[in-house]
N, C-alpha and C positions, 0 to 999 in steps of 0.2 A: 358527838361533834357535829356541828352544822357545816354543810357543804356549800350552801347557796343562801345568800341574804338578799331579799328584795326590800327596798325602802321607798315608801310613798303612801299616800292615802288609800285606804280601802273605802270605796265609795258606796253610796246608795244611788242606784239608777232608777229613774221613774220610767215605767214602761206604759204602753197603751192600755186602756181600759182599767187604769188605776193600779195595775200590778207594779211591784218593785223587785229589785234584785241587787245583791252585792256585786260590786265590780271594782275596776281600777287596775292599773298596770301591775302593781305589787301583788295583787291577789292572783291574777292570771299567771304571772311569772312563777310565783311560788308553787302553785298547783301544777303547772307544767313541769317544773323541776322535780316535784314529787313523782309525777307520772314517768319521768325519765330515770328514776331510781336514785335521786339525790335526797339528802336530808335538808329540807328548806326551812327558812325562817322569814318572818315579816316584821319590819319595824314600821309602825304606823301611828296615826292619830285618828281614831275612828270609833263610832258607836256600833259598828257591825260586829257580828260574832266571828271568832277565829275559825278558819277552815279546819276541818279534821286533818290530823296528821301534819300540821304545820306549826312550828314554834312561833310564839307571838309575843312581841314587846309593844305595848300600846301606851302612847301618851294619853293621859286622862282627857277624854272628850265626851261631851254630852250629845254631840251631833256628828253626823258623817257628812263629808262633802257630797253634795247631792246634785246630780245632773239630769237633764231632760233633753232628748233629741226630738226636734220637731221637723217634719219633712214637708217641704214646700215645692211648688213647680220649679223653683230656681235652685233647689238642693237642700241639704241638711242645714238646719240652724240649731245650735246647742245653747241651752240655757243653764245657768248656775242658780240653784235655789238655796244652798247653804254651803258654808266653808268651815272645815275643821281646822284646828290649830296647826301651827308649823311643827316640824320635826327637827330637833337639834341633835348634835352628835352625842349629847349626854344620854339620849334615849337608847343608844346601842349598847346592849349588854357586853361587858368586857370579854366574856368567853366566846362571843360571836365574831370578834374582830380578827380572828385567825382563819375565818372562812376563806376558801380559795376562789370563790366566784361571788361577785356582788353586782346587782343591778339597781341603779337609781331610777325610780319610776315615778317622777312627780306628775301630778295632775293639776296643781295650782301653785307652783313655786314653793311647795312646802318643805322641800329639802334642797339645799344649795349644792352645786357641784363639788365644793370643797369638803363635803362630808366624806368623800372618797379617801381623804387623808387618814381616816380612822382604820383603814384596811391596808396597811403598808405592803403586805405580801400577796394581795389578791389580784386576779384578773377582773377589771372593773369596766362595766358598760353603763350606759344611761340611755333612756328614751327622752328626747327633747320636748315632747309634746306639751308637758305642763309648764315648761319655761317659755313657751311660745303663745301662751294664752293671756288675755287681759279681760277685765270685766269691771263693771261699776260697783262702787261700795254698797249701793242700795240694791238688795236682792229681792226677787229674782232679777237676774241681769243676763242679757245676751252676751255670750262669749265671743270675743273678737281676737284678731291676730295681734300679738305683741311683738314689737321690733326688738328682739332680744339681742343684746350686745355684750356677750361674755368676754372677760379679759382672759388672755392666754393662761395666766397663772391659775385661774379658776378651773380650767379644764386639764391642767397638767397631769393629774393622776388618772385621767380617763384613758382607757385603751380603745374604747369603741363608743360611738354616739350614733343613735338611730332616730330617724324621724320619717314621716310620710310626706308625700307631696301635698296632701290635703292640709297638713299642719301649717304650711306656708302659703296657702291659697293658690297652689299650682305654680308658684314662682320658682322655676328650675335653678336660676342663678343663686337665689337666696338659699335654697336647699343645699346646693353644692358648697356654698360658703360655710354653712354650719357643718356639713359632713367632712369638710377638709380641716376642721379645727382639731381633730384627734387623729391618731395613726390610722384607725379604721373608721370610716363613716359609711352609713347605710341609709339610702333614701328609698323607701318602698313606694310602689306605684300600683298597688292592688293587683288586678288580674294581668297587668302589664309587667309584672316582675319587680325588679329592684335594681338600683345602681349601687355598687360597692366601690368606695374610694379607698385605695390603699396608698397611704402617704400622698394623697392628692390626685392619684391617677384613677380614672373611672373605669369600671368593668361592669358590663351588663350581666345581671343574673336573671335568667328566664324563669317564668312562673310554671309550676306544674298545673295541668288542667284540673279544674274543680267545678262542681255545680254549686254555686254559692247560695246558701240559705241565710247566713248571718255573718257579716264581716266584722262584728264586734270582737276586738281583741286580737285580730290577725297580725297587726303590727307588733303588738306586745309578744305574741308567740314567736314571730320571726326573730325579734331581738333576743329573746331568752334562749331559744333553740340555738341560735348562732353563737351566743356567748358560751353556752355549755359545750357545744361541739368544738369550738375553738380551743377551749381549755383541754378537751380530751385529745385533740389531734394536732393542734398547732398550725393547722392548714385553713386559712380563711376561705378558700374556694370550696373545700369539703364542708366547712361549716355553713357556707351560704346555701349550698345545695340541700343540706339537711334542714336548714331553716325554711327554705322555700317549700319543701315537702311538708313540714309541720304546719305551715300557714295554710297550705292547700287542704290539709285534713280538717283543720278547725273550722274553716268557713262553711264546710258541708253540714255542720250540725248547728245546734243552738247553744250559745253561751259556753260556760266552762265544762258542761257535760260532754262537749265535743273535743276536749283537749286530748290529743293522741298520746299513746305510749310509744316506746322506741320501736316495737315491732311494726306498728302501723306506719310509722314514718319510713322505715326501711322498706316495707312492702310498697309504699307509694313510690319511692325512689326506683325500685326494681320494675314496677309495672308501667311506669310513665317516664321514661328517660327524657331528659331535657337536653338542650344544646349546651355545649361547653361555654362557660362565661367568656365574653369577648370584650375588647376595648370599646368604650362608648364615647361618642362625641359629647362635648359639654355645651 
């Protein structure tokens, strides 16, 4: 039986000096779920190899969605070099549709929010990052901010939506607008913690101290850890503290090799107590 299903493109990331690596929200999420003792699966469209120990349903694809981050004096600029096909509900194996936890992790609009309807009994979360991106048809293309305008019916099956302040160019009002579209919304702010919106009411979630080496995937780890712990406890504040500790662990290493297990997260929580979440101004 599958416990956790992640849906989205597994990507090819172009690194400095010509190196490459597999990436994407769905990959980070499934590997973290495995580290936390769940039986994970990925539904994707990708030319990347399946991660060890993760069930894999792949739409036929000759290419992977391919990204490159270029760092300039004015900040990071992201480029898209290739785009894999979309993922439809028909790609989801029937036996996986009883999974209790599902994360939609689009990177390029490849799965629509209404894919959640395929999992009628699940706790369902999504990362909004891929729905907030735009690009030119001619590739390679600079990735820009998309003014996403989802209809309420599209998000009706989602219990949680997560995004980062970077995804909306630092626009706090826009981030809050998206976060309030589902019962639980989370906006991460890197080392400054996160804001969790419970039915529209904001609460500050403090970050655990960390020596950052690589921020890649930190938001994906936060969303995944939060969703899993929420399913286990039913307590969004306990889930948020667990997620903040998981994110602090992963930024101290490089790539998915730094994904923590449950013992590491609990140890971080015990060794570095953070303040109680508080009401935040909007």
